[in-house]
C-alpha positions as CSV (number, residue, x, y, z in Angstrom):
1,X,15.0,5.6,-6.4
2,X,12.1,7.5,-8.2
3,X,9.0,5.4,-8.2
4,X,7.5,4.9,-11.6
5,X,3.9,5.1,-12.8
6,X,2.2,1.7,-12.9
7,X,-0.3,1.5,-15.7
8,X,-2.6,-0.7,-13.6
9,X,-3.2,2.4,-11.5
10,X,-4.5,4.5,-14.3
11,X,-8.2,3.9,-13.4
12,X,-8.0,3.5,-9.7
13,X,-11.2,3.9,-7.6
14,X,-10.7,6.0,-4.5
15,X,-12.8,6.0,-1.4
16,X,-13.6,9.3,0.2
17,X,-16.0,9.0,3.1
18,X,-17.6,6.0,1.7
19,X,-18.0,7.5,-1.8
20,X,-16.2,5.5,-4.5
21,X,-14.9,7.7,-7.3
22,X,-12.4,7.5,-10.2
23,X,-9.0,8.9,-9.3
24,X,-9.4,11.8,-11.7
25,X,-12.6,12.8,-10.0
26,X,-11.5,12.4,-6.5
27,X,-11.2,15.5,-4.3
28,X,-11.8,17.0,-0.9
29,X,-13.0,20.4,0.1
30,X,-10.5,23.3,0.3
31,X,-11.9,23.8,3.7
32,X,-10.8,20.2,4.8
33,X,-8.4,20.3,7.7
34,X,-5.8,18.3,5.6
35,X,-5.7,21.1,3.2
36,X,-6.0,24.0,5.7
37,X,-3.5,22.9,8.3
38,X,-2.1,19.4,7.5
39,X,-4.4,18.3,10.3
40,X,-4.7,14.6,9.6
41,X,-3.2,11.2,10.5
42,X,-2.4,8.3,8.2
43,X,-1.3,4.7,8.0
44,X,0.2,2.6,5.2
45,X,-0.9,-1.0,4.8
46,X,0.2,-3.9,2.6
47,X,-2.1,-6.4,1.0
48,X,-0.6,-9.9,0.5
49,X,-2.7,-12.5,-1.3
50,X,-6.0,-11.2,0.0
51,X,-4.7,-10.4,3.6
52,X,-3.5,-7.3,5.2
53,X,-0.4,-7.9,7.3
54,X,-0.5,-6.4,10.9
55,X,-3.9,-4.7,10.1
56,X,-5.0,-4.4,13.7
57,X,-1.5,-3.0,14.8
58,X,-1.8,-0.3,12.1
59,X,-5.4,0.6,13.1
60,X,-4.2,0.7,16.8
61,X,-1.6,3.3,15.8
62,X,-4.1,5.2,13.7
63,X,-6.4,5.5,16.7
64,X,-3.6,6.4,19.0
65,X,-2.6,9.2,16.7
66,X,-6.1,10.4,16.2
67,X,-6.8,10.4,19.9
68,X,-3.5,12.3,20.7
69,X,-4.8,15.0,18.3
70,X,-8.2,15.0,20.0
71,X,-10.1,13.9,16.9
72,X,-13.8,13.4,17.9
73,X,-15.9,10.4,17.0
74,X,-13.1,8.3,15.3
75,X,-14.7,5.6,12.9
76,X,-14.9,2.2,14.5
77,X,-12.5,-0.6,13.3
78,X,-15.3,-2.4,11.7
79,X,-16.3,0.7,9.7
80,X,-12.8,1.2,8.5
81,X,-12.3,-2.4,7.5
82,X,-15.6,-2.5,5.7
83,X,-14.5,0.5,3.6
84,X,-11.2,-1.0,2.9
85,X,-13.0,-4.1,1.6
86,X,-15.3,-2.0,-0.6
87,X,-12.3,-0.1,-2.0
88,X,-10.3,-3.3,-2.8
89,X,-13.4,-5.0,-4.4
90,X,-14.1,-1.9,-6.5
91,X,-10.5,-2.2,-7.8
92,X,-10.4,-5.9,-8.1
93,X,-7.3,-6.1,-6.1
94,X,-5.8,-9.0,-4.2
95,X,-2.0,-8.9,-4.0
96,X,0.9,-6.5,-4.3
97,X,-1.1,-3.5,-3.1
98,X,-0.2,-0.6,-0.9
99,X,-3.1,1.1,0.9
100,X,-2.9,4.5,2.4
101,X,-5.5,5.5,5.0
102,X,-5.9,9.1,5.8
103,X,-8.1,10.5,8.5
104,X,-8.6,14.2,8.6
105,X,-10.3,16.4,11.3
106,X,-12.9,17.1,8.5
107,X,-14.3,20.1,6.8
108,X,-14.3,23.6,8.6
109,X,-17.1,26.0,8.4
110,X,-14.5,28.8,7.5
111,X,-10.7,28.8,7.1
112,X,-8.7,28.9,10.4
113,X,-6.8,26.5,12.6
114,X,-9.3,26.3,15.6
115,X,-10.7,22.8,15.8
116,X,-14.0,24.2,16.9
117,X,-14.5,25.2,13.3
118,X,-14.8,21.5,12.4
119,X,-18.5,20.8,12.8
120,X,-19.3,18.1,10.2
121,X,-17.3,15.1,11.2
122,X,-14.0,13.5,10.2
123,X,-13.0,12.7,6.6
124,X,-11.7,9.2,5.8
125,X,-9.7,8.6,2.6
126,X,-8.7,5.2,1.4
127,X,-6.2,5.0,-1.5
128,X,-5.2,1.6,-2.7
129,X,-2.4,1.3,-5.3
130,X,-0.5,-1.5,-7.1
131,X,3.0,-1.2,-5.8
132,X,6.0,-3.5,-5.5
133,X,7.4,-4.4,-2.4
134,X,5.2,9.3,18.3
135,X,2.1,10.8,16.5
136,X,1.9,9.5,13.1
137,X,0.7,12.7,11.5
138,X,0.2,13.9,7.9
139,X,2.5,16.9,8.1
140,X,5.7,15.5,6.6
141,X,7.5,18.7,5.7
142,X,10.7,17.7,7.7
143,X,10.8,14.4,5.9
144,X,10.1,16.1,2.5
145,X,12.9,18.5,2.9
146,X,15.2,15.7,3.9
147,X,14.1,13.8,0.8
148,X,14.9,16.9,-1.3
149,X,18.4,16.9,0.1
150,X,18.8,13.2,-0.6
151,X,17.5,13.8,-4.2
152,X,20.1,16.6,-4.6
153,X,22.8,14.3,-3.4
154,X,21.6,11.5,-5.8
155,X,20.8,9.3,-2.8
156,X,17.7,7.1,-2.3
157,X,17.0,8.5,1.2
158,X,18.3,10.8,3.9
159,X,19.4,9.8,7.4
160,X,17.8,12.1,10.0
161,X,19.4,12.8,13.4
162,X,17.6,13.8,16.6
163,X,18.4,17.0,18.5
164,X,21.2,15.1,20.4
165,X,22.9,14.1,17.2
166,X,21.9,10.5,17.3
167,X,20.2,8.6,14.4
168,X,16.4,8.9,14.5
169,X,15.3,7.3,11.1
170,X,15.6,8.0,7.4
171,X,13.0,10.3,5.9
172,X,10.7,7.4,5.4
173,X,11.9,4.3,7.2
174,X,13.6,2.9,10.5
175,X,17.2,1.9,10.6
176,X,18.9,-1.3,11.6
177,X,22.7,-2.1,11.7
178,X,24.4,-5.4,12.0
179,X,27.8,-5.9,13.8
180,X,29.4,-9.3,14.4
181,X,26.0,-11.0,13.9
182,X,24.1,-8.8,16.5
183,X,21.5,-6.2,15.5
184,X,21.0,-2.7,16.8
185,X,18.2,-0.1,16.0
186,X,17.6,3.4,17.0
187,X,15.6,4.0,20.1
188,X,12.1,5.5,19.4
189,X,12.8,9.0,20.7
190,X,12.4,11.4,17.7
191,X,10.4,9.1,15.4
192,X,7.1,7.2,15.4
193,X,7.0,3.5,16.4
194,X,7.4,1.3,13.4
195,X,5.3,-1.8,12.8
196,X,7.7,-3.4,10.5
197,X,10.5,-2.4,12.9
198,X,8.6,-4.2,15.7
199,X,8.1,-7.3,13.5
200,X,11.8,-7.5,12.9
201,X,12.5,-7.3,16.6
202,X,9.9,-10.1,17.2
203,X,11.6,-12.2,14.6
204,X,15.0,-11.7,16.2
205,X,13.6,-12.8,19.5
206,X,12.0,-15.9,18.0
207,X,15.2,-16.8,16.2
208,X,17.5,-16.0,19.2
209,X,19.2,-13.2,17.3
210,X,20.5,-10.5,19.6
211,X,18.9,-7.1,18.8
212,X,19.1,-4.1,21.0
213,X,17.6,-0.6,20.9
214,X,20.3,2.1,21.3
215,X,21.5,5.5,20.7
216,X,23.2,5.1,17.4
217,X,25.6,7.7,16.0
218,X,26.7,8.2,12.4
219,X,30.0,6.6,13.4
220,X,28.2,3.5,14.4
221,X,26.5,3.3,11.0
222,X,29.8,3.9,9.2
223,X,31.4,1.0,11.0
224,X,28.5,-1.5,10.5
225,X,28.9,-4.8,8.7
226,X,25.4,-4.4,7.3
227,X,22.6,-1.9,7.3
228,X,19.0,-2.1,6.3
229,X,15.9,0.0,6.6
230,X,12.3,-1.2,7.4
231,X,8.9,0.1,6.3
232,X,5.5,-1.3,5.4
233,X,5.9,-0.7,1.7
234,X,9.5,-1.6,1.2
235,X,9.7,-4.3,3.9
236,X,13.4,-4.8,4.6
237,X,15.8,-2.9,2.2
238,X,19.5,-3.4,2.4
239,X,21.8,-0.3,2.4
240,X,25.1,-0.6,0.7
241,X,26.4,3.0,0.8
242,X,26.0,5.9,3.1
243,X,27.6,9.4,2.7
244,X,29.8,8.0,-0.2
245,X,31.1,5.3,2.4
246,X,30.6,1.6,1.4
247,X,28.8,-0.3,4.1
248,X,30.4,-3.7,4.8
249,X,31.5,-5.2,1.5
250,X,29.1,-3.1,-0.5
251,X,26.5,-5.9,-0.9
252,X,23.3,-6.8,0.8
253,X,24.5,-8.9,3.7
254,X,23.5,-12.4,4.8
255,X,21.7,-11.3,8.0
256,X,19.6,-8.8,6.0
257,X,18.8,-11.6,3.5
258,X,17.9,-14.1,6.3
259,X,15.6,-11.6,8.1
260,X,14.0,-10.7,4.8
261,X,13.2,-14.4,4.1
262,X,11.8,-14.8,7.7
263,X,9.7,-11.6,7.2
264,X,8.3,-13.0,3.9
265,X,7.3,-16.2,5.5
266,X,5.2,-14.2,8.0
267,X,3.5,-12.1,5.3
268,X,2.7,-15.2,3.4
269,X,0.8,-16.9,6.3
270,X,-0.3,-14.1,8.6
271,X,-2.7,-11.1,8.2
272,X,-6.5,-10.3,8.3
273,X,-8.4,-11.5,5.3
274,X,-10.2,-8.6,3.5
275,X,-11.0,-10.3,0.2
276,X,-14.0,-12.6,-0.1
């Protein structure tokens, strides 16, 4: 489904290394590593009634990704949270907001891929938008190519397989299937760990719903009673058709609805306050 422009986002204020600027004036150097090499890491956050759900888990993953790429002098958690607060305050935002954090290796002294050319520190970009509900790196070309294929097939997303032929994820989300009341999700082999995925697994454990991590084949998905995808922005999204095959009875199933309700209860009561 193609996202539509939200009029409330017309005059967004964007944070680039602590500088708050109008979206039309925001920009980074053509020598920035994100432009030169796609050398950046990112996280997507959701703001619910003044709180960011699983904020520390997202920042943990951001730090792991940046460390894996040998980024020097990663901003502290307190510095990042302070800049998030400044960005939300500048936009007068409180609820129904998607925040994209991007951390690049910074500006190079000249073009080239050698990290030793980066001598001026990292670049932190915070983009907050009104939106409805491994190394996590910024080079998403494989996912973009998969999304193009999905668009050409008039599908919402594409199912991506690992090198062994098992399901890894969609081009943007993790995958769960339901069979006879039990859940299964792909093992984290060829995709990054998902925070929403982990939350669903936590909910299943708390509710005594059987959930296993397994190598799932396309045939497993075709024979599922229900299927849903998980992600920070979309939360839990039911899937009713795949490869022109109807999943279950072609409707969002009862387990998907139940887990969506349980997830919503958590987002309504948990999270780190970022609005005064």
